[in-house]
C-alpha positions as CSV (number, residue, x, y, z in Angstrom):
1,M,17.1,69.3,5.8
2,S,18.1,68.9,2.2
3,K,19.7,71.8,0.3
4,T,17.4,74.1,-1.6
5,N,17.3,73.9,-5.4
6,K,19.2,76.5,-7.4
7,S,17.2,79.2,-9.1
8,P,16.7,79.0,-12.9
9,L,18.6,82.3,-13.3
10,Y,21.7,80.8,-11.6
11,I,21.6,77.8,-13.9
12,I,21.4,80.1,-17.0
13,L,24.4,82.2,-15.8
14,L,26.6,79.3,-14.8
15,P,28.3,78.8,-18.2
16,F,29.2,82.5,-18.4
17,I,30.7,82.5,-14.9
18,G,32.9,79.5,-15.9
19,I,34.1,81.2,-19.0
20,I,34.9,84.4,-17.1
21,S,36.8,82.4,-14.4
22,F,38.8,80.6,-17.0
23,I,39.8,83.9,-18.8
24,K,40.8,85.4,-15.4
25,H,43.1,82.5,-14.4
26,F,44.5,82.3,-17.9
27,F,45.8,85.9,-17.8
28,I,47.1,85.4,-14.2
29,G,49.1,82.4,-15.5
30,I,50.4,84.4,-18.4
31,K,51.5,87.2,-16.0
32,F,53.3,84.8,-13.7
33,V,55.2,83.0,-16.5
34,F,56.2,86.1,-18.6
35,F,56.5,88.7,-15.9
36,D,56.8,87.5,-12.2
37,V,59.3,84.7,-12.8
38,W,61.7,86.8,-14.9
39,Y,61.3,89.8,-12.6
40,N,62.3,87.7,-9.6
41,I,65.2,86.1,-11.4
42,I,66.6,89.5,-12.5
43,S,66.0,91.0,-9.0
44,Y,67.8,88.0,-7.4
45,R,70.8,88.4,-9.7
46,L,71.1,92.1,-9.0
47,S,70.8,91.6,-5.3
48,S,73.4,88.9,-5.3
49,K,75.9,91.1,-7.1
50,R,75.3,94.0,-4.7
51,F,75.6,91.6,-1.7
52,R,78.8,90.1,-3.0
53,K,80.2,93.5,-3.8
54,R,79.5,94.7,-0.2
55,E,80.9,91.5,1.3
56,L,84.2,91.9,-0.6
57,Q,84.5,95.5,0.6
58,P,86.0,95.9,4.1
59,N,83.3,96.0,6.8
60,G,80.6,96.7,4.2
61,I,81.8,100.3,3.5
62,E,80.8,101.8,0.2
63,K,83.6,102.5,-2.2
64,N,82.3,105.9,-3.1
65,N,82.0,107.3,0.5
66,P,84.7,105.6,2.6
67,A,84.4,106.7,6.2
68,P,87.6,107.2,8.2
69,L,88.5,104.2,10.3
70,K,90.2,104.1,13.7
71,K,93.6,102.4,14.0
72,E,92.1,99.5,16.0
73,E,89.5,98.9,13.3
74,Q,92.1,99.0,10.5
75,K,94.0,96.2,12.2
76,K,90.9,94.0,12.0
77,I,90.3,94.6,8.3
78,L,91.3,91.7,5.9
79,S,92.5,92.4,2.4
80,L,90.3,91.6,-0.6
81,S,92.5,88.7,-1.6
82,E,92.2,87.2,1.9
83,R,88.5,87.6,1.9
84,E,88.2,85.9,-1.5
85,R,90.4,83.1,-0.3
86,I,88.3,82.7,2.8
87,I,85.0,82.6,0.8
88,N,86.5,79.8,-1.4
89,E,87.7,77.8,1.6
90,K,84.3,78.3,3.2
91,N,82.5,76.9,0.2
92,A,84.9,73.9,0.1
93,L,84.2,73.3,3.8
94,I,80.4,73.3,3.2
95,R,80.9,70.7,0.4
96,E,83.0,68.5,2.8
97,M,80.5,68.8,5.6
98,Q,77.7,67.7,3.2
99,Q,79.6,64.6,2.4
100,E,79.7,63.8,6.2
101,I,76.0,64.1,6.7
102,N,75.4,60.4,6.5
103,S,78.5,59.5,8.4
104,R,78.1,57.3,11.5
105,K,81.6,57.9,12.8
106,V,82.1,57.5,16.6
107,N,85.9,57.9,17.1
108,K,87.1,61.4,17.6
109,D,90.0,62.9,15.7
110,Y,92.0,66.1,16.2
111,Y,91.0,68.9,13.9
112,K,92.6,72.3,13.2
113,Y,90.1,75.1,12.5
114,Y,90.6,78.6,11.1
115,G,88.0,81.3,11.2
116,T,87.3,84.9,12.1
117,K,85.7,86.4,15.2
118,D,84.8,90.1,15.4
119,G,86.9,90.6,12.3
120,V,90.0,89.0,13.9
121,K,91.5,85.7,12.6
122,V,91.4,82.8,15.1
123,K,92.6,79.3,15.0
124,G,92.8,76.3,17.3
125,T,92.9,72.5,17.7
126,I,90.1,70.3,19.1
127,R,89.0,66.7,19.1
128,A,85.6,66.2,17.4
129,T,83.5,63.5,15.9
130,N,83.3,65.1,12.5
131,K,83.5,68.5,10.8
132,I,79.7,69.1,11.0
133,T,79.4,69.0,14.8
134,L,82.7,71.0,15.2
135,H,81.4,73.6,12.8
136,N,78.1,74.0,14.7
137,F,80.0,74.2,18.0
138,L,82.3,76.9,16.7
139,A,79.4,78.8,15.2
140,S,77.7,78.8,18.6
141,E,80.9,80.4,20.0
142,G,80.6,83.2,17.5
143,I,83.4,82.0,15.2
144,D,82.9,82.3,11.4
145,V,84.8,79.1,10.3
146,Y,86.2,79.0,6.8
147,S,88.5,76.0,7.1
148,I,88.5,72.7,9.2
149,K,91.3,70.2,8.5
150,K,92.5,67.0,10.3
151,D,95.6,67.5,12.4
152,S,97.6,64.6,11.0
153,L,100.5,65.1,13.4
154,A,98.3,65.2,16.5
155,N,96.3,62.1,15.4
156,L,99.5,60.2,14.7
157,G,100.9,61.2,18.2
158,K,97.6,60.0,19.8
159,K,97.7,56.7,17.8
160,I,101.3,55.8,18.8
161,G,100.9,57.0,22.4
162,L,103.0,60.2,22.3
163,I,99.9,62.2,23.2
164,N,98.2,60.9,26.3
165,D,95.4,62.2,28.5
166,K,97.1,63.0,31.8
167,P,95.0,62.8,34.9
168,M,94.2,66.2,36.4
169,S,96.1,66.9,39.6
170,V,94.0,66.7,42.8
171,K,94.7,70.3,43.5
172,D,93.4,71.4,40.1
173,L,90.4,69.0,40.4
174,I,89.4,70.5,43.7
175,F,89.6,74.0,42.3
176,W,87.7,72.9,39.2
177,L,84.9,71.4,41.3
178,T,84.7,74.5,43.4
179,Q,84.3,76.7,40.3
180,V,81.6,74.6,38.6
181,S,79.5,74.2,41.8
182,T,79.7,77.9,42.5
183,Y,78.6,79.0,39.1
184,L,75.8,76.4,39.1
185,K,74.6,77.7,42.5
186,A,74.6,81.2,41.1
187,G,72.1,80.1,38.4
188,V,74.5,79.9,35.5
189,T,73.8,77.0,33.1
190,L,76.3,74.2,32.8
191,N,77.3,75.0,29.2
192,D,77.7,78.7,30.1
193,T,79.7,77.7,33.2
194,I,82.2,75.8,31.0
195,K,82.4,78.6,28.5
196,L,83.2,81.1,31.3
197,M,85.9,78.8,32.6
198,T,87.3,78.6,29.1
199,K,87.6,82.4,28.9
200,Q,89.3,82.5,32.3
201,A,91.8,79.9,31.2
202,N,92.8,81.8,28.1
203,K,96.5,81.9,29.2
204,D,96.6,78.2,30.0
205,K,96.5,76.4,26.7
206,Q,96.1,72.9,28.2
207,K,93.1,73.9,30.4
208,K,91.6,76.0,27.6
209,E,91.6,73.0,25.2
210,L,90.2,70.7,27.9
211,Y,87.3,73.1,28.7
212,E,86.6,73.6,24.9
213,A,86.4,69.8,24.5
214,I,83.9,69.6,27.4
215,S,81.9,72.5,25.9
216,Y,81.9,70.8,22.5
217,E,80.4,67.6,24.0
218,L,77.7,69.5,25.8
219,T,76.9,71.5,22.7
220,I,76.3,68.4,20.5
221,G,73.8,67.1,23.2
222,E,75.9,64.8,25.3
223,S,75.4,64.6,29.1
224,F,77.9,66.1,31.6
225,S,79.1,62.6,32.7
226,V,79.7,61.6,29.0
227,A,81.5,64.9,28.4
228,L,83.9,64.2,31.3
229,E,84.3,60.5,30.3
230,S,85.2,61.6,26.7
231,Q,88.3,63.3,28.0
232,G,90.1,60.0,28.6
233,K,92.0,59.7,31.9
234,V,91.7,63.4,32.8
235,F,88.8,63.0,35.3
236,P,88.8,60.1,37.8
237,P,86.2,57.3,37.3
238,L,84.8,58.0,40.7
239,L,83.8,61.5,39.8
240,I,82.3,60.4,36.5
241,N,80.1,57.8,38.1
242,M,79.0,60.2,40.8
243,V,78.0,62.8,38.2
244,K,76.2,60.1,36.2
245,S,74.2,59.2,39.3
246,A,73.6,62.9,40.1
247,E,72.1,63.4,36.6
248,A,69.6,60.7,37.3
249,T,68.6,62.1,40.7
250,G,68.9,65.8,39.8
251,E,71.4,66.6,42.6
252,L,74.4,67.7,40.5
253,I,75.3,70.7,42.6
254,K,75.2,68.8,45.9
255,T,77.2,65.9,44.3
256,L,79.9,68.3,43.1
257,E,80.2,69.9,46.5
258,D,80.5,66.4,48.1
259,M,83.2,65.5,45.6
260,E,85.1,68.7,46.4
261,E,85.0,67.9,50.1
262,Y,85.9,64.2,49.4
263,Y,89.0,65.1,47.3
264,T,90.0,67.7,49.8
265,E,90.1,65.1,52.6
266,I,91.7,62.5,50.4
267,D,94.4,65.0,49.5
268,K,95.1,65.8,53.1
269,T,95.4,62.1,53.9
270,R,97.7,61.5,51.0
271,K,99.9,64.4,52.0
272,E,100.1,63.0,55.6
273,M,101.0,59.6,54.2
274,L,103.7,61.1,52.0
275,S,105.1,63.1,54.9
276,A,105.2,59.9,57.0
277,I,107.2,58.1,54.2
278,I,109.4,61.0,53.0
279,Y,110.5,62.2,56.5
280,P,112.3,59.0,57.5
281,T,113.6,58.6,54.0
282,I,115.2,62.0,54.1
283,L,116.7,61.3,57.5
284,L,118.1,57.9,56.3
285,V,119.6,59.5,53.2
286,F,121.1,62.3,55.3
287,S,122.6,59.8,57.7
288,L,124.2,57.8,54.9
289,C,125.7,60.9,53.4
290,V,127.2,61.9,56.7
291,L,128.7,58.4,57.2
292,T,130.0,58.4,53.7
293,F,131.7,61.8,54.2
294,I,133.3,60.6,57.4
295,M,134.5,57.4,55.8
296,V,135.8,59.0,52.6
297,Y,137.2,62.4,53.8
298,V,137.7,62.3,57.6
299,I,139.2,58.9,58.3
300,P,141.9,59.1,55.5
301,E,143.2,62.3,57.3
302,F,143.7,60.2,60.5
303,I,145.4,57.5,58.5
304,K,148.0,60.0,57.2
305,V,148.6,61.1,60.7
306,Y,149.2,57.5,61.8
307,D,151.5,56.8,58.9
308,Q,153.6,59.9,59.7
309,A,153.8,59.1,63.4
310,G,154.6,55.4,62.7
311,I,151.6,54.2,64.8
312,T,150.5,50.6,64.2
313,V,146.8,50.2,64.4
314,S,144.9,46.9,65.1
315,G,141.6,45.5,66.1
316,F,138.5,47.5,65.6
317,T,140.4,50.6,64.4
318,L,142.1,48.6,61.6
319,G,138.7,47.3,60.5
320,I,137.3,50.8,60.2
321,I,140.3,52.0,58.3
322,N,140.1,49.0,55.9
323,L,136.4,49.8,55.3
324,S,137.2,53.4,54.7
325,N,139.9,52.5,52.1
326,A,137.5,50.1,50.4
327,I,134.8,52.7,50.1
328,T,137.2,55.4,49.0
329,R,138.7,53.2,46.2
330,N,135.3,51.9,45.0
331,L,133.0,54.9,45.6
332,G,132.0,55.3,42.0
333,T,131.3,51.5,41.6
334,I,129.3,51.4,44.8
335,T,127.2,54.4,43.8
336,L,126.4,52.9,40.4
337,V,125.5,49.5,42.0
338,L,123.2,51.3,44.5
339,I,121.5,53.3,41.7
340,A,121.1,50.1,39.6
341,I,119.6,48.2,42.5
342,I,117.1,51.0,43.2
343,L,116.1,51.2,39.5
344,V,115.6,47.4,39.3
345,L,113.5,47.5,42.5
346,L,111.4,50.3,41.2
347,F,110.9,48.5,37.9
348,L,109.9,45.3,39.6
349,Y,107.5,47.2,41.9
350,K,105.8,48.9,39.0
351,N,105.5,46.0,36.6
352,V,105.5,42.8,38.6
353,R,102.3,42.4,40.7
354,S,103.6,39.5,42.9
355,F,106.8,41.5,43.8
356,R,104.6,44.7,44.5
357,K,102.3,42.7,46.7
358,L,105.3,41.2,48.6
359,I,106.8,44.6,49.3
360,Q,103.4,46.0,50.3
361,T,102.7,43.1,52.7
362,F,106.2,43.5,54.2
363,G,105.6,47.2,54.7
364,M,102.3,46.7,56.4
365,H,104.0,44.2,58.9
366,I,106.6,46.7,60.0
367,P,105.9,47.7,63.6
368,F,104.2,51.0,64.1
369,F,104.9,52.1,60.5
370,G,102.7,49.3,59.1
371,K,99.7,50.6,60.9
372,I,100.0,53.9,59.1
373,I,99.7,52.1,55.7
374,I,96.7,50.1,56.9
375,Y,94.9,53.1,58.4
376,H,95.5,55.1,55.2
377,E,94.1,52.3,52.9
378,L,91.1,51.8,55.2
379,T,90.3,55.5,55.2
380,L,90.6,55.7,51.4
381,F,88.4,52.6,50.9
382,T,85.7,53.3,53.4
383,K,85.4,57.1,52.5
384,T,85.1,56.3,48.8
385,F,82.7,53.4,49.4
386,A,80.5,55.7,51.6
387,S,80.4,58.4,48.9
388,L,79.4,55.8,46.2
389,L,76.6,54.3,48.3
390,R,75.2,57.8,49.3
391,N,75.0,58.7,45.6
392,S,73.2,55.4,44.7
393,V,76.0,54.0,42.4
394,Y,75.5,50.4,41.6
395,I,77.4,48.1,44.0
396,T,79.3,46.3,41.2
397,S,80.4,49.7,39.7
398,S,81.4,50.7,43.2
399,M,83.7,47.7,43.5
400,E,85.3,48.3,40.1
401,I,86.0,51.9,41.1
402,L,87.4,50.9,44.5
403,T,89.6,48.3,42.8
404,N,91.1,51.0,40.6
405,I,91.4,53.7,43.2
406,T,94.1,52.0,45.3
407,N,97.5,50.7,44.3
408,N,97.7,48.3,47.2
409,E,97.4,44.7,45.8
410,V,96.3,43.3,49.2
411,Y,93.2,45.4,49.2
412,K,92.6,45.0,45.5
413,D,92.4,41.2,46.2
414,I,89.7,41.9,48.8
415,M,87.8,44.1,46.4
416,I,87.9,41.3,43.7
417,E,86.7,38.8,46.3
418,T,83.9,41.1,47.3
419,M,82.7,41.4,43.6
420,S,82.7,37.6,43.4
421,N,80.7,37.3,46.6
422,I,78.1,39.9,45.3
423,A,77.8,37.9,42.1
424,R,77.0,34.8,44.2
425,G,74.5,36.7,46.3
426,E,76.6,36.7,49.4
427,K,77.2,39.6,51.9
428,I,79.9,42.2,51.4
429,S,81.2,41.7,55.0
430,L,82.2,38.1,54.2
431,S,85.1,39.3,52.1
432,F,86.5,41.2,55.2
433,Y,86.2,38.4,57.7
434,N,89.4,37.1,59.3
435,K,91.7,39.3,57.1
436,W,94.9,40.3,58.8
437,C,94.8,43.8,57.1
438,I,91.2,44.5,58.2
439,P,91.0,45.4,61.9
440,D,88.2,43.8,63.9
441,V,86.5,47.2,64.6
442,A,86.2,47.9,60.9
443,Y,84.8,44.4,60.2
444,Y,82.1,44.5,62.9
445,M,81.0,48.1,61.9
446,I,80.6,46.8,58.3
447,V,78.5,43.9,59.6
448,T,76.4,46.3,61.7
449,G,75.9,48.5,58.6
450,E,74.7,45.6,56.5
451,A,72.3,44.4,59.3
452,T,70.7,47.8,59.9
453,G,70.7,48.9,56.2
454,E,72.9,51.9,57.1
455,L,76.1,50.7,55.3
456,A,76.9,54.1,53.9
457,L,76.7,55.7,57.4
458,M,78.8,53.0,59.0
459,M,81.4,53.3,56.2
460,E,81.6,57.1,56.9
461,K,82.1,56.4,60.6
462,V,84.8,53.9,59.9
463,A,86.5,56.4,57.6
464,N,86.4,59.2,60.2
465,Y,87.7,56.9,62.9
466,Y,90.7,55.5,61.0
467,N,91.4,58.9,59.5
468,S,91.9,60.3,63.1
469,Q,94.0,57.2,63.9
470,H,96.1,57.8,60.8
471,K,96.7,61.4,61.7
472,A,97.7,60.5,65.3
473,R,100.2,57.8,64.0
474,V,101.8,60.3,61.6
475,T,102.1,62.9,64.3
476,N,103.7,60.5,66.7
477,L,106.0,59.2,64.0
478,K,107.3,62.7,63.3
479,S,107.7,63.4,67.0
480,F,109.6,60.2,67.9
481,L,111.5,59.4,64.6
482,E,113.7,62.5,64.6
483,P,115.2,62.0,68.0
484,I,115.6,58.3,67.4
485,M,117.3,58.8,64.1
486,I,119.6,61.5,65.6
487,V,120.5,59.2,68.5
488,I,121.3,56.2,66.1
489,L,123.3,58.5,63.9
490,A,125.2,59.9,66.9
491,I,126.0,56.4,68.2
492,I,127.3,55.2,64.8
493,V,129.4,58.4,64.2
494,G,130.6,58.2,67.8
495,I,131.8,54.6,67.4
496,I,133.6,55.4,64.2
497,I,135.3,58.5,65.6
498,L,136.2,56.7,68.8
499,A,137.8,53.9,66.8
500,V,140.1,56.2,64.9
501,V,140.8,58.5,67.9
502,I,141.9,55.8,70.3
503,P,145.4,55.4,68.6
504,M,145.9,59.2,69.1
505,F,146.0,58.6,72.9
506,S,148.9,56.2,72.5
507,L,150.7,58.8,70.3
508,Y,150.0,61.4,73.0
509,G,151.5,58.9,75.6
510,E,154.7,58.5,73.6
511,I,155.2,62.3,73.2
512,K,154.7,62.8,76.9
């Protein structure tokens, strides 16, 4: 229905209502301009002065009625000059951060920050994208920052390579994974977990800075995998890729526990491998030291006896004596030459790939000992590959990680060949076919895993099998190597002693 018409009375009163409304709003405007605005301005000025006066006074205490302070509180109080300086530096910091708002900077620099927390001055160094994100991070930590400056010395050291991100030791990595997974299982958030670990590492400056850097990345919105990757070489690529996959599947706790178990097993295998190498090396060095002592100190005493008795030596005894004299006269030169040879070999092994591959190939062909190297590499490769496949890491990424996880050039070539085969759409097992360093059992289990779609399970079985074989070989090596080395050393020493003692029998015959 249409609206009803207005009454004649309403039409007559309408001009008067408009005039009254105009007069009302006119006086409201006059009141706002000449009273409200000036009143608010004056109130704001007075409030600001009172606020600044309280801020400059220690802990907001009134001048007229100062309350007695405890000794602990008095230590926290900053002087008025220090507070004024802090306020000035804080204002300068705000201006610098405003200039960085439109910055698109990606590279991180080292920054030194200064601030107060609970009335105590604090400072530190941390890598950050810019001052804004660092200021927000420190504010979330309860730090009232008044100065952030670039650490020129640390940035220069990073640029020229004096400051490098050292990989975390396996022992520390295992402990770190245990801590993180335990806190997460207890219901603590990831960021709070890292903050708790930062407080626990308060006495270890290096760990404290590492955990602060991770917490900073999480605070500015980065994922856990990106936070770990941002720490350079501290965390292994395998762990970073596993965490990245876990973030996609939502199984971070389980992945961290699997990684803890993985690195524990790998550490055991590595220690067994080191013991297999170190033990015979120690025996060999000890044997050489004993022989050198006999040749340098024992045999010359027999020579003096022969000279005093006028005994003429010949044959094998003369050869031993001449060898002893040569070693005694040139001991310093021989020592320097041996050290130089060892250093050159180490340099070539570290920097020349072809030489390193030659030595590794030779080592894997040594009877009995070579099998220990092969079993160690197979255990490392298959166990890592199985973990990557279980966590749904892309096969190409898996091969890149496996290529970097071993220092054995023979197996690196196999990994590179595998990546090429995958790019051509061929099977993984083709790269392991008819390779002298891949036992037939391992090859056929990989083939079976591909055929059944259970490659991760088969890799795990191969790892367990060759890990047990590796342990058995190392145990047998320790059991048999010691008596064998002792027997060899006894034979060599016996021959030398016999060669120099035989002339004593002729001397005994003449005396008799």
